[in-house]
C-alpha positions in Angstrom: -4.3 15.6 4.5 -7.3 16.1 6.9 -4.9 17.1 9.7 -2.8 19.3 7.4 -5.8 21.3 6.3 -6.9 21.6 10.0 -3.5 22.8 11.1 -3.3 25.4 8.3 -6.8 26.8 9.2 -5.8 26.9 12.9 -2.8 28.9 12.1 -5.1 31.3 10.2 -7.3 31.6 13.3 -10.1 29.4 11.8 -11.7 26.8 14.0 -13.6 23.9 12.5 -16.7 22.7 14.4 -18.3 19.3 13.7 -21.0 19.4 11.0 -24.4 18.1 12.2 -27.2 16.2 10.3 -24.8 15.6 7.5 -25.1 12.8 4.9 -21.6 11.6 3.9 -21.1 11.1 0.2 -18.6 8.5 -1.1 -15.4 10.3 -2.1 -16.2 13.6 -0.3 -15.3 13.9 3.4 -16.6 16.9 5.5 -13.8 18.2 7.7 -16.1 20.5 9.6 -17.8 23.9 9.5 -15.9 27.2 9.8 -17.3 30.7 10.5 -15.1 32.4 7.9 -12.3 31.3 5.6 -9.5 34.0 4.9 -8.5 32.1 1.8 -11.8 32.6 0.1 -11.9 35.8 -1.9 -15.5 36.8 -1.1 -17.1 37.0 2.3 -19.7 34.3 2.2 -21.7 35.9 5.1 -22.4 32.5 6.8 -20.7 29.3 8.0 -18.7 27.4 5.4 -18.6 23.6 5.1 -15.1 22.4 4.4 -14.7 19.3 2.3 -11.7 17.1 1.3 -11.6 14.8 -1.7 -8.9 12.2 -1.3 -6.6 10.9 -4.1 -7.7 8.4 -6.6 -6.7 7.1 -10.0 -9.6 8.5 -12.0 -11.1 12.0 -12.0 -14.3 12.9 -10.1 -17.1 12.0 -12.5 -20.4 13.8 -13.3 -22.3 11.2 -11.3 -20.2 11.8 -8.2 -20.6 15.5 -8.4 -24.4 15.3 -8.8 -24.6 12.8 -5.9 -22.7 15.2 -3.7 -24.9 18.1 -4.7 -28.0 16.1 -3.7 -26.6 15.2 -0.2 -24.8 18.5 0.5 -26.5 20.9 3.0 -27.5 24.4 1.9 -25.0 27.3 2.3 -21.4 27.9 1.2 -19.0 25.1 0.6 -15.2 24.9 0.2 -14.0 21.7 -1.6 -10.3 20.9 -1.4 -9.6 18.1 -3.9 -6.6 15.8 -4.5 -8.4 14.5 -7.5 -9.0 16.2 -10.8 -12.6 16.8 -11.9 -14.1 15.9 -15.3 -14.8 19.1 -17.2 -18.6 18.6 -17.0 -18.5 17.8 -13.3 -16.5 21.0 -12.7 -19.1 23.0 -14.7 -21.9 21.5 -12.7 -20.4 22.6 -9.4 -19.3 26.0 -10.8 -22.9 26.7 -11.9 -24.1 26.4 -8.3 -23.8 29.4 -6.0 -21.4 29.5 -3.0 -19.2 26.5 -4.0 -15.5 27.2 -4.0 -13.6 24.3 -5.7 -9.8 24.0 -5.3 -8.3 21.4 -7.7 -5.0 19.5 -6.9 -2.8 22.3 -8.3 -4.4 25.0 -6.2 -4.3 22.8 -3.1 -0.7 21.9 -3.7 0.3 25.6 -4.1 -1.5 26.5 -0.9 0.3 23.9 1.1 3.6 24.6 -0.6 3.4 28.3 0.2 2.7 27.4 3.9 5.8 25.3 4.0 7.9 28.1 2.4 6.5 30.6 5.0 7.5 28.2 7.8 3.9 27.6 8.8 4.3 23.9 8.2 7.3 21.7 8.5 7.9 19.2 5.7 9.2 15.8 6.9 9.9 12.5 5.2 7.6 9.9 6.7 9.4 7.1 8.6 8.1 3.5 8.7 8.5 2.1 12.2 9.7 -1.5 12.7 6.5 -2.6 14.3 4.2 -1.6 11.4 2.6 -4.7 9.9 3.0 -3.6 6.3 6.8 -2.9 6.5 7.8 -5.9 4.3 5.4 -5.4 1.4 5.3 -1.6 1.0 8.6 -0.7 -0.6 8.8 2.6 -2.4 11.0 2.2 -5.4 12.0 4.5 -8.2 9.8 3.7 -11.1 11.5 2.3 -14.2 11.5 4.7 -17.2 9.7 2.2 -19.4 7.2 0.9 -16.9 4.0 -0.2 -18.6 0.9 0.6 -16.5 -2.3 -1.1 -17.3 -5.7 0.8 -17.1 -8.0 0.1 -14.1 -11.2 -1.8 -14.8 -13.2 -1.3 -11.6 -14.6 2.1 -10.4 -13.6 2.8 -6.8 -16.7 4.7 -5.8 -19.0 2.0 -7.3 -17.0 -0.7 -5.5 -17.4 1.1 -2.2 -21.1 1.7 -2.7 -21.7 -2.0 -3.4 -20.1 -2.9 -0.1 -21.9 -0.2 1.9 -18.8 1.8 2.7 -19.8 5.4 3.3 -16.2 6.6 3.5 -12.9 4.8 3.2 -9.4 6.3 3.1 -8.2 5.2 -0.3 -4.6 6.0 -1.4 -3.8 5.2 -5.0 -0.8 3.0 -5.6 0.8 0.7 -8.2 1.1 -3.1 -7.9 4.1 -4.6 -9.4 3.5 -7.0 -12.3 5.3 -8.0 -15.5 4.5 -8.5 -19.1 6.1 -11.3 -21.1 6.7 -10.6 -24.8 7.0 -14.1 -26.4 8.4 -15.1 -29.7 7.8 -18.8 -30.5 5.9 -21.2 -32.6 2.8 -23.4 -32.6 3.3 -27.0 -33.8 0.7 -29.1 -35.5 0.3 -32.9 -34.8 2.1 -33.4 -38.2 5.1 -31.3 -37.1 4.2 -28.2 -39.1 5.4 -25.0 -37.4 3.8 -21.6 -37.4 5.9 -18.7 -35.9 4.1 -16.1 -33.8 4.4 -13.4 -31.2 2.3 -13.1 -28.0 2.0 -10.9 -25.0 1.1 -12.4 -21.6 0.6 -10.6 -18.2 1.9 -12.1 -15.0 -0.1 -10.9 -12.0 1.6 -12.1 -8.8 -1.1 -10.5 -6.6 -3.9 -12.7 -8.2 -1.5 -15.6 -8.9 -2.6 -15.4 -12.5 -1.1 -15.6 -15.9 -3.3 -14.3 -18.8 -3.1 -13.1 -22.4 -2.5 -9.4 -22.6 -3.6 -6.9 -25.2 -0.7 -4.6 -25.9 -3.0 -1.7 -26.6 -4.4 -1.8 -23.1 -2.0 0.7 -21.4 -2.3 4.1 -19.8 -0.9 6.8 -22.2 -0.3 9.2 -19.3 0.9 6.9 -16.4 0.5 8.3 -12.9 3.6 8.8 -10.7 2.6 6.7 -7.7 4.2 4.5 -5.1 5.1 1.1 -6.5 4.4 -1.8 -4.1 6.8 -4.7 -4.7 5.5 -8.3 -4.8 7.3 -10.9 -2.7 9.9 -13.0 -4.5 8.0 -16.3 -3.9 5.0 -14.9 -5.8 6.8 -14.8 -9.1 6.8 -17.8 -11.5 10.0 -19.6 -12.1 11.2 -19.9 -15.7 10.1 -23.6 -15.7 6.7 -23.0 -14.3 6.2 -20.1 -16.6 6.9 -22.1 -19.7 4.6 -24.9 -18.5 1.7 -22.5 -18.0 2.3 -20.9 -21.3 1.5 -24.2 -23.1 -2.0 -24.1 -21.7 -2.6 -20.4 -22.5 -1.1 -20.3 -26.0 -2.0 -23.6 -27.6 -4.7 -23.6 -30.3 -7.5 -25.9 -31.5 -8.0 -25.7 -35.2 -10.2 -27.5 -37.7 -8.3 -30.3 -39.3 -7.5 -29.7 -43.0 -8.2 -32.8 -45.1 -7.9 -33.4 -48.8 -11.2 -33.3 -50.5 -12.6 -36.8 -51.5 -13.7 -36.9 -55.1 -17.5 -36.7 -55.4 -17.9 -35.9 -51.7 -19.1 -32.5 -50.2 -18.5 -33.5 -46.6 -16.1 -31.3 -44.6 -14.2 -32.5 -41.6 -15.4 -31.2 -38.2 -12.5 -32.7 -36.3 -10.3 -30.3 -34.3 -6.6 -30.8 -34.0 -4.3 -29.4 -31.3 -1.6 -27.0 -32.2 0.7 -27.1 -29.2 3.0 -24.2 -28.1 6.7 -25.0 -28.3 7.6 -23.6 -24.9 11.2 -24.9 -24.8 12.2 -23.1 -28.0 10.4 -19.8 -27.2 12.2 -16.6 -26.4 10.8 -14.7 -23.5 11.4 -11.0 -23.0 10.4 -9.5 -19.6 8.7 -6.0 -19.6 8.3 -4.3 -16.2 4.7 -3.3 -15.7 2.3 -2.3 -12.9 -1.4 -2.5 -12.1 -3.2 0.4 -10.5 -4.8 -0.2 -7.1 -5.6 1.5 -3.8 -4.4 1.1 -0.3 -7.6 1.0 1.8 -7.6 2.0 5.4 -10.9 1.2 7.1 -12.3 -0.4 10.2 -11.3 -3.8 9.0 -7.6 -2.8 8.8 -5.4 -2.0 5.8 -5.9 -3.9 2.5 -4.8 -3.6 -1.1 -7.6 -3.2 -3.6 -6.7 -4.6 -7.1 -8.2 -2.3 -9.8 -8.6 -5.1 -12.4 -10.3 -7.9 -10.5 -11.9 -5.9 -7.6 -10.4 -8.2 -5.0 -8.7 -7.1 -1.8 -5.5 -8.6 -0.4 -4.3 -8.4 3.2 -0.8 -7.1 3.7 1.4 -7.7 6.8 4.9 -9.0 7.6 4.0 -12.7 7.9 1.4 -13.4 5.2 1.5 -13.1 1.5 -0.5 -10.2 0.0 
């Protein structure tokens, strides 16, 4: 995107010079300083700092906007954002003089019009055979009923904690699956209690965990889906074995009251999960994440556990 904006401005006769004495703010990248921007309705009368906000799952928050305002130099600014802004964050920036904010819709129209005019040529990116991530990154049409879980970590806070002033973070989806389970718990005496459970299988973290069916994104993003390797998924046998440990229950033992005694039993009995008789329904799902491109290479950032995973053609993600 940085190069695309630079190319468009060059075609308009605008040259970007490097900004000096600039404090980079996480999530905001300064592309340079221009003497004049034809796209801006009003003549600012002085040099304009041009900023790019890369894509991310969540909108730009009030805290991010305020942090940028503290670090931004004086003078006019033009912000081209691939992320939406929270309403209050947008109001904060709009209340300041000489800040032109273009949201994703305006930015997309600007680039689209340039393509239609013939200023830019649209091409489908090709992945060359020698790229390390060829095997893992597979763009696939998203299933109609794909369940997408909400992220837990905040990308900007994650970057700040690790001292990363700027990192190219592209939002993606990590393939996972949810198992809808109909089965029964069995007491030591053979008593059965039918039930329904939901379990998330996360192949990236090699983890199986209970899932709250309410924890889903109501407006799922249309992003690239990264497919997990086949050897990362649990077999039916392994899945049923692991479900026993996750779904079994410990309950207070129910004993008949002894006449004249007020003592209650504190013993716990194990209600085991009947994995062999359970019916398992697979529901396609995905976990939001980011593809990080930084000095250390390219990594996948998991949005629910905050861990990164290397991706290349010879190692597991």
